[in-house]
VEXMARBA-964629 format. One line per 8 residues: number of its first residue (from 1); for each residue x, y, z of N, C-alpha, C. Coordinates in steps of 0.05 Angstrom, whole numbers. Example, Ala and Ser with C-alpha at 12.3 -4.5 7.8 and 13.67 -1.06 7.14 Angstrom:
<sites>
1	264:-114:156:246:-90:156:264:-66:156; 257:-45:142:273:-21:143:258:1:157
</sites>
This chain:
<sites>
1	2140:1718:3723:2125:1741:3714:2128:1744:3684; 2106:1748:3670:2108:1750:3641:2115:1778:3631; 2120:1780:3605:2128:1806:3594:2108:1828:3597; 2082:1821:3595:2061:1841:3599:2062:1853:3627; 2064:1835:3647:2066:1844:3675:2089:1862:3679; 2112:1855:3668:2137:1871:3671:2133:1898:3658; 2120:1899:3635:2115:1924:3621:2096:1942:3637; 2075:1930:3649:2056:1945:3665:2070:1957:3689
9	2087:1941:3702:2102:1951:3725:2120:1974:3717; 2134:1971:3695:2152:1992:3686:2137:2018:3680; 2115:2016:3664:2100:2040:3657:2087:2053:3682; 2078:2036:3700:2066:2047:3725:2088:2062:3741; 2112:2050:3743:2134:2064:3756:2140:2091:3743; 2142:2091:3716:2149:2115:3702:2127:2136:3706; 2102:2127:3707:2079:2145:3711:2081:2158:3739; 2086:2142:3759:2088:2152:3786:2112:2171:3788
17	2134:2164:3776:2158:2181:3776:2152:2208:3764; 2137:2209:3742:2130:2234:3729:2111:2251:3746; 2091:2238:3758:2073:2252:3776:2088:2264:3800; 2106:2248:3811:2122:2258:3834:2139:2282:3826; 2150:2281:3801:2166:2303:3791:2149:2329:3790; 2126:2327:3777:2108:2350:3774:2099:2360:3801; 2091:2342:3819:2080:2351:3845:2102:2362:3864; 2127:2355:3859:2148:2365:3877:2161:2390:3867
25	2153:2400:3844:2166:2424:3833:2146:2447:3833; 2154:2469:3845:2136:2493:3847:2141:2513:3825; 2162:2509:3810:2170:2529:3790:2170:2519:3761; 2153:2500:3755:2152:2489:3728:2138:2509:3709; 2148:2511:3685:2134:2528:3665:2109:2514:3656; 2091:2530:3644:2067:2519:3633:2073:2498:3612; 2093:2504:3595:2101:2486:3574:2110:2459:3586; 2125:2460:3607:2135:2435:3620:2112:2419:3632
33	2093:2433:3644:2070:2419:3656:2054:2406:3634; 2050:2420:3612:2035:2408:3589:2050:2384:3578; 2077:2387:3575:2093:2365:3565:2091:2340:3583; 2092:2345:3609:2090:2323:3628:2062:2310:3627; 2042:2327:3623:2015:2316:3621:2012:2299:3596; 2024:2307:3574:2022:2291:3550:2037:2265:3553; 2060:2266:3566:2075:2241:3571:2059:2222:3589; 2047:2234:3609:2030:2218:3628:2007:2205:3613
41	1995:2219:3595:1972:2208:3579:1982:2184:3563; 2005:2186:3551:2016:2164:3535:2021:2140:3553; 2033:2145:3576:2039:2123:3595:2013:2109:3604; 1993:2125:3610:1967:2114:3620:1954:2098:3597; 1956:2107:3573:1945:2092:3550:1959:2066:3546; 1985:2066:3550:2001:2041:3548:1993:2021:3570; 1990:2031:3594:1982:2014:3616:1954:2002:3611; 1936:2018:3602:1909:2009:3596:1909:1987:3574
49	1924:1992:3553:1926:1973:3531:1938:1947:3541; 1959:1948:3557:1971:1924:3568:1952:1909:3586; 1937:1923:3602:1918:1910:3620:1896:1895:3604; 1887:1908:3582:1868:1895:3565:1880:1870:3552; 1905:1873:3542:1918:1850:3530:1922:1827:3550; 1927:1834:3574:1932:1814:3595:1906:1798:3601; 1883:1812:3599:1858:1798:3604:1850:1779:3582; 1859:1785:3558:1852:1768:3535:1870:1746:3530
</sites>
């Protein structure tokens, strides 16, 4: 497995972990939800960029 695949797996895992955290908590503050959303957006952008790099 190459470095790009490993990075995609890692960021996908972190993304799922973050989603699970948000979905399993009923008492998150608005600020924490926004913070998690921003982190998720960064992770998704990294995954997309790596997938594009993998194709090229």
